[in-house]
Every structure is written in C-alpha cells, then in structure tokens.
N, C-alpha and C positions, 0 to 999 in steps of 0.2 A: 578487520578486513585483510591485513597483511598476513595474519595467521592462516586464514582460509586459502590464500594464494600459495603460501609455503606448503601447506598440507596437500593441496591439489598438485603442486609441482613434484613433491616427493612421491605421491601416488602415481602420477604419470611416468616418472622416471622408473619406478619399480615395475610398472606394467611393460614399459619398453624394454627393460633388461631382464624380464622374466622373474622379477622378484629378488634378483641377486643383491641389489643395493640394500634392500631391507634386511636380508639374511646376514650380510656382512656387518651392517651397522648394529644389529641386534647381538652379535657375538663379540664385538670388540670392546676392549677396556682401555682406560687411560694408562694403565700400568701393566707391563708384562707380568709382574709378580702377582697381580691380582687375578690373572686369568686362571681358569680351572681347566683340567684335562677334559672334562665333560661339563654339561650344564650342572649347576649346583654351586656349592660353596667353594670359594677360592681359598688359596693358602692364607692370604692376609686376613680374610674374613674369619676363617677357622681359628687362626692365631688369636685374633681379637676376642672371639667368643670364648675360647678356652681360658684366656687370661682374665676375662670378666668372671668366669665361673670360679677360678682359683687364682687370685692375684699372686704374682711372683715373677719368676724368670723362666721362660720357655726353654726347655732342654732339647726337646725333639717334637716334631710334628710330621706324621707320615700318613699318606693316603693309602688305605687298605681296601683292596678289592676282594673281600671275602663274600660271604652269602649276602651281606649288605655292605655297600660302599660307605666307608667311614673315614674320618680323620682321627688318628690316635695321637694324643698329646701326652708328654711327660713334662711336668712343671715342678720346679723347686719353689715351693710356696714361701710366702713371706714368713710363715710359721716355722721355716727350716725343714719341713717334711717334704718328701717326694709324693706328688699327686699324679694320678693317671686320669685323663679325661677322654671320653669317646664322644665324637660328634657325628650326627647323620650328615653325610656329605651332600645329600640332595637339598637339605633345607637349613643346615647349620645348627640344629637343635642339639642340646646336650642329651645324650642317651644314658651315660653312666659316668660317675666320677667317684674315686675312692683314694684313700691314702695307701701308698705302697709300703707295707709293713716289713717287707723282705729286703732290708737295706743292710749294707756292710761297709767296711773301711774304704772300699773302692768308690762307693757312692759318696762318701764324705770327701774324698779327693776330687771327685767330679764336681761336687758342689762348690768347693773352693776355687777350682779352675774356672767354673762357669761364672762365679761372682766377679772374677778378675778379668773377664773378657770385655774388651772395648766395643765389640761388634755383637749385636743381638741376633737372634734367629731370624727375625723379620728383615733386619738390615742385610744379613747374609743372603736371604732369599732375593731381596731386591738387587743385590750385586750380581747374582747368578742368573737372574731372569732374562737378561739379554740373550742368553744361550738356549732358552727354551722355557716351557711351562714347569714351574717348580712343583714337584710331587712329594718331596721329602727333604727335611732338614734335621740333622742330628749333630749335637755337640760331641766332639771327641776330645776329652781332656786328658787322655792317656799319653799321647805323644806330643805333638807340636801345637796343641790347642787350636784346632780348626773346626769349622762347621763343614760337615759332609753333606753336600747338597746334590740331590738327584733331579735332573730336568728331563723333559721329553720334548722332542721337536721332530716333526714328520715321522712319528711312531718309532723314533729311535731314542733310547735312554742314554743319558750322559751323566757320569759321576764327576763332580767338581769338589774342590776344597776351597773354602773361603777362610783366610787367616783371621782368627778371632781378635787379633790386635790391630792389624792394618786394613783388613777388608779386601786384600788382594785375592783375586780368583785365579786358581790354577787347575789344570786337569788332574784328577785323582789318579794315583798309580793304579795299574791294573791289578785285579784280584786273581793271582795265579793259582791259588789253591782250589778254585772252583766252588768254594763255600759262599753262600749268599749272605752270610752274617756281616 
C-alpha cells in the first residue's frame, strides 16, 4: 500500500513540474566519476569492463567521438604485454581487443612507472570528477608521473593533472604549441 502511495506521489509531482523531477532523477548518479557525457557507459563502467576483458593495470581510457562513440582503453596486462580494448560507449560491450605488438623501450619505462603509481586511473578519475564529467584519463610516466585527466562541465573542457603518488589534483599547464597530442 505504501508503495502505491509513493508511486502516486512521484507521478503527481512529475505532472505538476512538467516531468522535470523524473528527468533529473533519471540522469543523476551517486558519483560524479560515474556520470557519462551522454547516455551510455560511464568512465567507471568502461574501466571495469575493459579490465574484466583484460586483467591488469589501466594505462589510459579515452572517450572517442568518431563514426561510432567508443571508449578506447590501453591496459598493461598481467601478462606484461600492452593490450588495446575498444568498447561501445552506448552499451559497454567490447568491440575489439588485441595485443599491441608495436612496443619499444619507452613502453617498458612507462610500464615500470605505471606499476609504481600509488593512484590508479579510476582513483584519479574520482579525484578529478568534482570538476566535471571525466572523458579521458591517461598516465604520463615521462615526466612527473601524473594522470592527465580531461573533464567537461557546461560544455567546457578542462585539463587536470592528478599526482600518481599523492592523488593531488592541479590544473594542467596550457599546451602552447597548438598540438592536440
């Protein structure tokens, strides 16, 4: 009986507010890191699915808006090899996965730095999520060992660095060369 009263109350509230309450409730998530830029698979869901497909350590996860919106993941597998996993961003299904056979000494250094990081990709995303919806996380083991995190809030992108040891979030330095890499 109480359930029927609650449903009737929610329905009445939705009708009185033009459906706004239902639309907002349907798009909210308990964690900002779990929110997606559009409907579909969130960063945390994509990370979980990619790591289920290839157990190991997530090196990067990027939302790609090509012909088909996907999440592209790079994982240092438990087997010590670099793996690439592509997920459909609308439903989270694995579209493709393969071992990256084009590795070099730089990749070995990246792997060592990644293994020594105290903060994981998902933890870095969680730290940066208060500043917007996370659309990309990538480990940078070349310099100061940071996670480069891209967030979007109110249609504005923001680049952040999350220290791989402390988890401290800072604004990323601007990219003056105009190169998007």
